[in-house]
C-alpha positions in Angstrom: 17.0 67.8 -27.1 18.3 66.1 -24.0 19.0 62.4 -23.9 17.7 60.7 -20.7 18.8 57.5 -19.0 22.4 58.6 -18.7 23.2 57.4 -15.2 24.7 53.9 -15.3 23.5 53.2 -11.8 19.8 53.8 -12.5 18.3 51.1 -14.7 15.2 52.2 -16.7 11.9 51.3 -15.3 8.3 52.1 -16.5 8.1 54.8 -13.9 11.3 56.5 -15.0 10.2 56.2 -18.7 6.8 57.7 -18.0 8.3 60.6 -16.1 10.9 61.3 -18.9 8.5 60.9 -21.8 5.6 62.8 -20.2 2.5 62.9 -22.4 4.4 60.8 -25.1 4.5 57.8 -22.7 1.2 56.7 -24.2 2.7 56.6 -27.7 5.7 54.6 -26.3 3.4 52.0 -24.6 1.4 51.7 -27.9 4.6 51.3 -29.8 5.9 48.5 -27.5 2.5 46.7 -27.6 2.1 46.9 -31.4 5.7 45.9 -32.0 5.1 42.7 -30.1 2.2 41.9 -32.4 4.6 42.2 -35.4 7.1 39.7 -33.9 9.5 42.4 -32.7 11.0 41.6 -29.4 13.0 44.1 -27.3 16.4 43.5 -25.8 16.7 44.3 -22.1 17.9 47.8 -21.5 21.7 48.0 -21.5 24.1 50.8 -20.6 26.6 51.6 -23.3 29.7 53.4 -22.2 30.6 54.6 -25.7 27.5 56.8 -25.7 27.0 57.0 -21.9 23.3 56.1 -22.2 20.9 53.2 -21.7 19.6 51.7 -25.0 17.3 48.9 -26.1 17.1 47.2 -29.4 14.2 45.9 -31.4 14.9 42.5 -32.7 13.4 39.8 -34.9 13.9 36.3 -33.5 13.0 33.0 -35.4 13.9 29.4 -35.5 15.3 27.9 -38.8 13.8 24.7 -40.2 16.8 22.9 -38.7 16.2 24.3 -35.3 18.8 27.0 -35.0 17.7 30.1 -33.2 18.4 33.3 -35.1 18.3 37.0 -34.1 18.2 40.0 -36.5 18.6 43.5 -35.0 16.1 45.8 -36.5 16.5 49.2 -34.7 17.8 50.9 -31.6 15.6 52.6 -29.1 16.6 55.6 -27.0 14.7 57.8 -24.6 14.9 61.6 -24.8 13.2 64.4 -22.8 9.6 64.3 -24.0 10.0 61.8 -26.9 11.8 58.6 -27.9 14.1 57.8 -30.9 14.1 54.9 -33.2 17.4 54.5 -35.2 17.6 52.1 -38.2 20.9 51.5 -40.0 20.5 50.4 -43.6 23.1 49.7 -46.3 23.4 53.0 -48.2 22.7 51.2 -51.5 19.1 50.5 -50.2 18.2 54.2 -50.2 16.1 54.1 -53.4 14.3 51.0 -52.2 13.5 52.7 -48.9 12.2 55.8 -50.7 9.8 53.5 -52.7 8.2 52.1 -49.5 4.7 53.2 -48.5 5.8 55.7 -45.8 5.0 59.3 -45.0 6.6 62.2 -46.7 8.3 63.1 -43.4 10.0 59.7 -43.3 11.0 60.0 -46.9 12.6 63.4 -46.1 14.6 61.8 -43.3 15.9 59.2 -45.7 16.7 61.7 -48.4 18.7 63.9 -46.0 20.5 61.1 -44.2 24.2 61.3 -44.6 26.2 58.0 -45.0 28.3 57.0 -42.1 30.8 54.4 -41.0 34.4 53.8 -42.0 33.4 53.0 -45.5 30.5 55.4 -45.6 28.1 52.6 -46.5 25.6 52.9 -43.7 22.5 55.0 -43.9 21.2 56.1 -40.5 17.4 56.6 -40.4 16.5 58.3 -37.1 12.9 59.1 -36.2 12.1 61.3 -33.3 8.8 59.8 -32.2 6.3 62.3 -30.8 3.0 61.1 -32.1 1.2 57.8 -32.9 1.0 58.6 -36.6 4.8 58.0 -36.9 4.5 54.4 -35.8 3.3 53.2 -39.2 6.5 54.3 -40.8 8.6 52.5 -38.1 6.7 49.3 -38.6 7.1 49.6 -42.4 10.8 50.1 -42.1 11.1 47.3 -39.5 9.3 44.9 -41.9 11.5 45.9 -44.8 14.6 45.3 -42.6 13.2 42.0 -41.4 12.6 40.8 -45.0 15.5 42.3 -46.9 18.6 42.6 -44.9 
């Protein structure tokens, strides 16, 4: 697995993404379009020097009753050769709740085998390598859970 988008001087474009994702570009486009229908917006691509890679972030934005604009990060998006990754970071204590969601057995296996991380080991990284449309339902379910519960 080779991460793409590593050159800080080359900002990601649709053409670059299509070339890197190949046949999975269709799944990526579907993912972006469907995400917008679920009130998920995407941060503009940014280059992060700690990982030496361009990343985007799926976010939920809303306005409070008093007019304050709020943003909740839902997941990180990265592009790899032939697929893209969605990375969620949940509180480790939410593991059992995540396993009770209506998601595929493959997604549940990712949750079961995820190792806690962070200085206090309280974060649970859920990383999905997206290679087919069928995986998108799991991502939307996890994003909805994050939006509503964390």
